[in-house]
N, C-alpha and C positions, 0 to 999 in steps of 0.2 A: 643561522637564522637570523639574519637583519631587516629591518623593513627600513621604507625610501617616502617619505610622506609622496610622493608623485605615482606608489603604487596607492594611494584611496583619490577616487574616483572625483574628478575636480566641482560638482555640486556639492558630495559630500563635505569636504575641506571649506566650501564656501557657506554650508551650512556652520561648521564651528567657527569661523571667522564671522559669521553673523552673530552668535552666542558671546563671543571673546568681545565686537565692537558693545558690545552691552553688559561688558563688566564681568562674565559669566566663562568656564573653563569647561571644557566638551569630549569627551573624547570616544571615540570608537573602540566597541568593547563585546564580548564575546565570540559565537560562533565564527561572524566576518573576520577576526582578529586570526583566528583560530585558523580558518580556511586561509587567510592569507598568507600564513606562515609557510602553509604546506603545498601552495603554490594552486591551489580548486577552485573552483569558479563560483562567485560570491552575486548572488541576485539580492538578497535585503543587506541592511549596512543599518545595526540597531547603534545608537551613539548616550551617551550617560554623559549627563550635565550638572552643572552646582544650580543651576538655573532649574528657580521651579515653575510650575508648570504655569501659572499666568503669565511669569518673566517671560518664558519660547510662546507662549500666542503672543505677548505683545511685539517680541521680537519677526515677528513674521506677519506677512501679508496674510496666508492662505494656512489654516493649521485645522486641525480636529481632534476633539478630547476622546481619544480614543481609551484610556482607562487613566481618569484621569484622578481619578481615587487613589490609584496605584502609581501616578505623578509619569505619567504618560502621556505625551502630546505625543499626534504624528504629524509630521509638518510637511508641506504640500509645496514643493520647490522644483524649478527646473522642469515641469512634467513626472514627478518622480515622488513617490509618499517615503519619507521615514520615517522613524520608531523613536521619540526622544525622551526621554524616562531620566528624572531627577535624582542623583545618586541618593538612597536610602539603603535604610536598614528595614530587618523584619522583627515582626514579634510572633508570638507561639503560631502553631498551626494545629488547630484543633480541627479542621475536618480532614487533616492530615492533603490537604493540597494547595490550599493558598493561606499566607499570612491574616491573624487575625485582624493585625496592625500594621501600620507601615510606617517608617519614621524618615524622614525628609528631608535631604540638607546636611546628609554625614558627609564622611572625607571618600575619596576615592578606594582607598584599601577597606572599609568597613562593608562597602555595598560589594567588591569584588567578594569580600567574606560568606555572602549569603549566599554565590551560583552552585551550582551541582559540582561541577569536575573540576579541578584546575586546567587543562586544557582547555577549557570554557573561561575562564577567572582573569581571563590577559588582557588589558587595555591600551590601548596606543594613544598618544597627543599628535595629531600632524602638521599640528603650529609648531610642537617645540621638537618633532622629533622623538618622543620619547615613551618609551614601554613601561607600563605597572606592572609588575609579576609578582604579588607577594607570596605567588603559591609555587613557583616554580615549574608553571603550566609548560613554558618550552623547554626546559628538561624530560617533563612529562612527555609532550611531541617528539624531541627526538628521539627518547627511548621505546617512542609507538604504545604509551601505557592511561588506562584510563582506571583515574584514582578519586575520588571524591577528595570537597575540599574541606579539611580539618577531620571531624570525627564523621566518619561515615554513617555508623547508628545514627547519628544525630539528622545528617543529611538526607537519611533516607525515614526519616521519623518524620521531615519536614512534609514532604511531597511525596506521595506514593509512588507517584508516577518515574521519580528519579530511578527507581533497580527497573524498569525498563528501558531508562535510557540509556544506564550504562553494556544493558544488554546490544541495546540498538544499536549505540557509537561503536564496540567494537565489530560493527558489519560494515556500519558505512565508512568507518575509519580505517578499517581492518588493526586494528589496535589487539591488545592485549587487557587485560582486566588484572588490576590491582590485588594481591590474593587480601587485604584487609578490607579493602573495598567490595569484595565476593563476598566473601566471609559475611559481612554485615547485610548482605541480601535479603538467607532466608528467615535471620528473624524480626526483618522487617513486612514479609509478606501480609502483617494484617493490616497494616496502613495499606499495603498496596491493592485491598481487597477494598477500599473504598474511593477508589481512582474510577469516572463513570465510563461507561464500555466506549464511547465513544473518543477519550481520547488514549485506549489503548487501541482502536481502529488502525488509528490514526500515527500510533509508534510503528505496527506491524504493517503499515501500509508503505512510512520512510525506508523500513527494511527489505522490504519488498522493492522497490523502486530506485530506490538509491543504492543497493547494497552489491555485488559481484557474486556475492559469499555471503546471505543472509542464512545459511546455518550457523555460520558466527554467531548469531545471536540467541537461533531458537536451541543450540547446544548449553549457552549461558542459561534460559529460560531453563530449561529441564533439567538441569543439573540443581538449580539452585529451588526450583521449587513454584518461581513464574506462573512457566505452563502450567503444573497442576492447577491453579486458581485461574486462569483465564481457558483453558482446551484440555480440561481432565481425559478425553478419550484418546485427540491425540500423544498426550502425555506418558499413558498408558502403552502404547506401542512396545512389540519389545524391539531386543535391541537389531537385529536384522535388517528388522520392518523401518525401521527408525533409521538406522543408516542407507537404507536406499531412498529412503524416502528425503535426508538430508543432501544427498548426491541430485535426484533429481533434483532440487529445488534448489540447486545453484545453478544447475544447467538451463532452466527456464527461462524462458525472457525476462524480460524487468519491467512486466506489466500486473496490476497489484491483483487482479479476478485470476488469472492465469497461473502464476506465484502460489494464489492462496488454495487456491484446486489441485497445482500438483501437490502441496502441501499434507490436505487434506483426503487426499487419495482412498490412503490403505488403513484410513479408520473404517475398523468395522461400524460402522453407525447403524443402531437398529431405526424400528421404521420411524421416521417423522423426527428424528433426532437432530438431524445435519438442520432442516428448515430451525429448526429450535435453538438451536444455534447462533446462527446464522444472525437471526432477529435481536436473540441478547446482545450478536456483538454489533446489531446495530450499523449490517449492512445493507445498504441502498436495495430497493426491490429488483431491477436492475442486475447488481453484483452477486445478490442472491438462486437466483434464476440462473445466471452465466452459471457460477462453481455450481450448483447442486447437479447440473445440466453435464458439467462435465465431468462432474466424478461418480454420475450414475451411469455415465457412458465408458467411463474407465479409458485405460490404455489400449492404443487402436490395434487389431490382429495381423496377424505377417500375413504378408500376400499367398505368398504359397499355401496357405489355408485356405485363399475366398474362390470361388467362378465369377466369373465376371459379373456373372448373376446378383454372387454374394457381396462385392464389389458394391455393387448398387443399391442394395440393401442394406447394407451397413452403410451406406451413406446419407440413406435417407433417415435410418435412423438416427445416425449424428447431427445431420441437419444440416444446411445451407451455412450457416454463420457460426458453425461451431468445427469445422473440419480443421479449417488448419490450426483452430487450438490444440482441438486433439490431436491433429500429427504433432505438434511441437511437443506436448507433452509427454508422446513416444520416443518420438527424438532424445528428451530428456536422461528418459529414464535409461535409455542407451540402445534402444531398438533400430534395429536397420530400417526406416520407413519410407525412404524413397522409392520402392518398388509401390509399395502401396498409392505415394505419394504420388509418383507417375498417373500411375491407374484412372485417381482419383482427377488430374486433371484433365484425360482424355476426357473420362465424362460428363467435366465440366463443360468444357469445347465444345462434346458434342450436344450438349442442350439437353442432356437426358434432364427429367423432370425429379425431381425429390419429394414435391409434396404435391395433396390433389391438388392444393389452389395452383400449383406449377402446370397441371393437364391441358392439353388444346383443348377440352370440355370440361363444362362444368355443372351444376346443381340444375340447372334450365333445359340444357340438353338430355340429362338422365330423365328430367319428369315429362321434357315434352314422347323422348321415347316408348317410356313405360307409361303414358299416358296416367301420372301418378303426384297427387299432393304432397307439399312438402312433408317431412319426415326422417326417422333418422336411417331408413333404409337408401336415401341416398345416397350421405355420406361412406356407408358400407360398400355400394355400389363403384364410388369413385374409389375407395380404399383400394377394392378388388381389379380395377382397372391399373391402377399405381402398380397394384402386384404384376401384372400382366406385361406392365413397358418395362419393369425391370427382370423381366423372364423376358424377351424379344422386344429389344430397343425400337423395330421396324412396326411395331404398333403404336408407335408415339403421332403421328399426324392425326389431324380432328377427323379426316373420314372412317379409315380405320376404326378408331373409338369408339366413334356416331354404332356402326357396326357390331362390336365388340359388347354395347351393351344390356343387351336383352340374354348375351352368353354371360356377362358379368354378375346380372341378377339371380338368373338359374343358381350359377353357383352359389351367393350371398345364402339366398333362400335352402336349401342346400343342405349349409350347415346351420341354418340356425334353429 
């Protein structure tokens, strides 16, 4: 694996050159160098410099003090934002997440020594074409191994999120986990417990959206106890259900909500437990609603078990917006959903209403036909009309529905 300065975008090299003219050295560091060696697409470029934050600000016209207390300044250059961080050492991590104190002005080797994994502890100076790799991260890239920098217990004791990042990197990079690094995870779970749900949620999201095989992360999480701490009902699945869940997860399209639903589908949730877990997980309201609905609906049925009317009723239960997702989950589970998908498409093309709001009549029509005031019965009549349309789609036009309102009302009253 070799680098060439021209693999670094020109604006990034210009930031380095500007700081060099001001008397400071600058390196491209971390995940972007790892991904550059691997030939992966890079969206963010992080820089480490010998310049102090004030010196970085003085060197550029447009900056923003992103995390200046920790030495980070965002430089705006040629329409892009670059995080430039002063080389630093770190003190103790009392809260298990961030250092109590930061020492600015250390050398590049000391700066790299504070990082989490060897493959993220590589620096490159594009002006001198020099790679700095004191922890043999390039060797681990060749070996496709995730290994903690130095003592893994110390690294995990500093920042509890690192145990989860170890699992996530194994999935997104499709690397294996170094034995000593793996062994240090379970004794470090008390520090992991200090990590905010928002940060855990974000790591799960990255595993879902950036990995072809997120199961690699979740298997490590289950084996080491991380999953027991973050989602005990999922961790307690028996072996057969767990294996099926992992296969389905990997085959599900790379969307956060869809893969989260694929992961949680087989968990025997008690009443209200899933919503409570999603709230604690800091899922947004739309995410919570979508995941809970997909889990509640479950996998799609086999088409041969459904009549045409049954297909329409099933579509109505699932809802128009979730149909593609439920079919995708069925496909990921290994079911032949193509016959059902063809029937669904035919019904959608025919304009089959799936909810009372899609009927050709509304509450005003019902009140006019029955000469009544607003009330619960209006919704009940509309629901019965929808059932009739599912029984016989020929009834879907407005005149026939208006003519059926009184019969629908009698049906409703007969069952009340």
